[in-house]
N, C-alpha and C positions, 0 to 999 in steps of 0.2 A: 819729281813730276808726277802728278796724279793722273789716273786714267779714268775717264768717265765712260758711261754707257755708250756714248756716241763716238768717243775717240780712244778706244782700247788698244794698247800696244803691248806686245810681249817684250819683257825686259830681261836682261841678263841677271841670273842669280846662281851663285855657286859655280860659276864658269860655264853655265849652259849657253849655247848659241841660239839666238832667237831671231824671228822675223816679225813682220807686222801681223796683227791679229784682228779678227772682225770685231765689230761693235758688240757690246754686251747686251745683246737682244735676247728675246725669248729663245731663239734657236741656240745661241751660244751658251745660255744658262742651262738649257736642257742637255747640251753636250757635256757641260761640267758635271751635271748630275749623273749622266751616264758614265763619266769617267770614275766617279766615286763608286758607282755600282759595279764597274768593271767591264772590260771588253765590249764596248759599244752597247752596253745594257742588254747583251744577249741572254736569253734564257739558258740556265745551266742544265746540260744533259745529265742523265743519271751518272752517279759515281764521280762527279766533278769535285775537285778540291777547290774550295772557295777561299782564296787569299785576297779578296777584293773589298771587304766590308768592315775590316778592323774589329771583328767579333772576338770574344774570348774563346779560343779554340778548345778550352777544357769545359766550357759550359757552366751552368749554375751548380751550386752545392747540392748535396743530397737532401739537406733539410729544406732547401728552397723548392726542390722538385716535389718533396712530400707536401709542402704547403700549397703548391699549385694543384696537385692531385686532390687534396682535401677541399680546396676552394671550388674546383670544378664539380666535385661530387656533392658537396654539402651547401655551398653558398651561391651557386650560379643563378638561383632564382631571386636573389636579393640585390637591391641597389647598393652601391658601395659607399654610401654617405658616411656611415659609422666608421668603416674601415679606413676611409680616406682621412677622416679626422684623426684617427689613431696614428696613421702613417705620418701626417703632418706634424703631430706632436712628437713622434719619435725622431723625425729628422731635425726638428727644432731643438730637442734636447741634445742630439748628437753634436750640433753646431753651436750651441749656446745662444740661440735666438728664441724669439717668441713664435708660437704657431702661426700668428697672423703675418709673419714675415716669410712664410713658406707657401709656395704655390706648386701644385702638382700639374703635370701636363702629359699628354699622350706622346711621350718621347720629347726630347729637346726640340725637335723640329716644330712641334706645336707651340712651344714657348717662344721660339724665334719669330714665328708668324705673329704671335700676340704682341711681341715687342715692336715689330714694324707697325702693326695696326695702332698700338697705344702711343708710340712716341714720335711717329713720323706722319705728317700730313702729306697730301698730294703735292703741295708746293715745296716740300722739303726734300732732303736727301739723306742717305746713309753713307758712311765712309767705312771701308773695310780694306783688307789686304788682298793681294793677288800673287799666288793663289791662296785660298783658304777654304773652309767648309762652305760649299756652294749653296746650301739651302737658304742662307740668309739673303743672298742676292736674288735667288729665285722668288722668295716671298716678297721682296721689295719690288721686283719687276712686275709681279702679278698685281701688286697694289698700285701700280702706276707711279712708283717712287724712283727717282734717279739714284743710281749707284755710282759712287766714286771709288774705284779700286786702285790701291797704291801698291806698286811692286815691293816685294820683300827686300830687306837689307841683304848685303852680300853673304852674311852668315845664315840667311834664311829665317831669321826672326822678323817680327814686325818692325818696319821702319817707322818708328813713332814720330820722328822729326819730320819726315816727308808726309806722314799722315796729317800732321797739323796744318800743312799749307792750304788744303782745300776746305778746312773746317771753318765755318762761320755761323752766324745766328740762324741760318737756314738749314743747319745740320741737326737733324733730330736724334740720330743714333750713330754710335761707333761700335763696330763689332770686332772683338779680339778673341781668337781661339788660342788658348795657351795651356799646354803646348799646341802649336799650330798643326792643323790638318790641311794639307797632306805632308808637310815637311817634317813634322815631329819635333820641331825646335822650340825651345823656351825663349820667351821675352822676359827680361829681368824685372822683378817686382819694383825695385827702386825707380827704374825708368818708367814703368807704368804709372807709378804714383806722381812722378813729375809731369807726365803727360796729362793726367787727370786734372792737375792744378791749372793747366794752361787752356782748358776747354771752356767754351761759353757756358754760362750758368744753365742754359736751357738744353744742353746736349747730354743725352743719356749714353751710358756705356754698358754694353753687355759683354761680360767675360765668360767665355765658354770653357769650362773645366772638365770636359768629357773624359780626358785622359789623365786626370789629376793623380790617380792612384799609381800610375806607372812611372811617375817622375822619380829619378834618383834623388835622395836627400841632397839639398844644395842651398847655400845662403842666398842664391839668386832667385829662389822660387818660394813664394808663400801664397797659399790660397786666399782668394778674396772672400771666401765663406768662413774659413777657420780663422783667418786674420783679417777681419773686415776693416774698411775705411769708413769714417763717419761722413758719408756722402750719399744722399738719397737718390742720386742719379745712377749709381752703380748697381747693376743686376748681375749676379753670378748664377750660372746654371750647371747642373750635373745630370748625368744619365745613369740608369741601371743597365744600359745596353752593353757596357764595356766590361769592367772588372767583375761585375756581378753576373754576367752571362745571360741577361734577359732581353736581348735585342728584339726577339720575336714578340715580346709582350708590350712593347712601346710604352715606357714610363720613364719620366724624368722629373726634375724639380728645379725651381728657381728660388733664390734667397735674396731679399732686398729689404729696404725700409717698408713698413706696413702700408704707407700711402702709395708707394710705388707698386707693391704687390696688388693692392686693390685696383689700381689702374690696369695692370696686366690682366687680372682676373676678369675684368669687365669685357675683355675681348675673347674669352674662352666660352665654350659650351659647358654648362654645368654638368657635373658627374660624368665627365668624359673618360676618366681612367677606370678601366673595368676592375671588377672585384678580384679576379684571378691575379692580375698584375699587382694590385694593391697588397694582397696577402703574400705574394711572392717577394715583393720589395721589403715587407716587414720582416720576413724570415731572412732575407739576404743581409739586411742591416745587422741582424743578430749574429751572423756567422762570420765573425772576424777572422777565424782560422782559414776559411776559404779565401778571403781577400789576401791574407798573408801568403798562402800557398800560390795563388794566382800571380801575385806580384813576383814571388821568387822564381816561379817557372818562366814568367815573361822575361825577367832579367837574364836568366840563363839562356833562353831561346834567342833573345836579342844579341847577346854576346856571341853565341854560336853563329848567328847570321853574319855578324861582323867578321868573325874568324874565317868563315867560308868565302866571304867576299874578298877579304884581304888575300887569301890563298889564290884567288883568281885575279888579283890586282884590279879589282873593280872599285869605282868611286861610289861611296854611299854618303848620305847625309846623316849626321850624328843624331839619331832619334832619341827622344825621351818618352816613347810611346810603345804601343804594340804593333807598330808597322815601321817600315823603312823604305825610303826612296833610293833607288839604284840607278846610276847612269849606265845606259846600255850601249852607247856608241852607235845606235841605229834609231831610226824613227820609232817612237814608242808603239805606234799602231802595228808595226811589223812584229814587235815582240809580243804584244797582246794576242795577236792572231796565232802566232806560233804556240803560245801556251794554251790558248783556247782549243786548238786542234789536238793538243795533248791533255785535254780535260783539266786544265788548271786555269782559274780565273784570277787575273790581276787587275789593277786599275790605272788609268791614265788615258791619254797624256793630259798634263795640266798646263795652264798658261805660264809661259816662261820656262818650261821644262820639257821641251819637245822630245828629248831622248831619254827621259826618266820614266820609270814605272814605280808605282807604289805597291809594296808587298806586305800584306798582313801576315803576322807571325802565326803559323799553324802548329799542330802537334809535331813532334820529331819526325814521325812517318810522313806527314804532309811536306815538311821542309826537305826531307831526303828526296822526295819526288820532285819538288821544285828544283833542286840543284841538278837532278838527273836531266830534267827537261831543259834547264838552262844550258847544260853542257852540250846538248844536241845542237845548240845554235852555232857552236864553233867560234865564239867571239874570243879573240886573243887580246892581250894587253895593249899591243901596238895599234889596235883598231878603235880605241875609244880614249 
């Protein structure tokens, strides 16, 4: 059963107990955005450990930092048109596509807004999951577009069969975050391809691969950029905010058929990506060793988180990303406030998961502090 903006219900997922939820209005979308930002969107005091935004705790590579410094010192007076062309060409070469199939954006969020503007008219709707990355819903709501949010499957992947039910000729866009944020769970590639074949010819699909690099090798997962389908309706997006450690520079990109990219580009401000971000992204793409080390660290940090949770008999969702959702046994708001008072920011609650919080993986020191603060809660296995 789908959930529209007017009749949004919280549904059970992974054993979470849920009640009725408010309509997906501007207020609730803003609340979802605050959940992603962490603890009611509160401003972080000094020395706060930020485990609420899914950033790369180890930051960008040294070569990328050097490129940023050089760009700020030598190129800040220049418009980034030449560098943007070079970056598009490099991304295209990396993925085996043409430069006119690549579009840069001021973070993935700008590309999501462009997709709503390009593919969905005011009389149309978008279909997405609940919960998922909330910016797509916020962009749609601001554009006056109806949002149909479908609860996740019991394994916390996208429930593609249920998502098909509300899709018709009035559906301009389907949004799929894979792995999904906030659950961190994969939806199988074969199931996604079957889903695509069942969609109306006029419905576009945006596949958000923000956490692509963190996924463990699996026959169930193949990127829609590196292993594309011959379908002009499919747009795949990636960001430099996660594995490359450039969240503060706001740069991402979309890959699609050239006609689709031109349609998206018509909704963007020209030369929107700044030159420091562009030069940093160029350097980041060249530093494959930093990506390898970041993936390895994240794999180890994620396994250590699972080990610590298991030692405390906590229920976690099996994540394929750099964050983990944990069942707390208490209202998530209480947990968030406890951590905030101890200068640790987490995110939540999310629709359908009232007793879960999402924890971004930090450095080993950050995570030791997280578990110290967790243990102050005094939550015992019999309590959740």
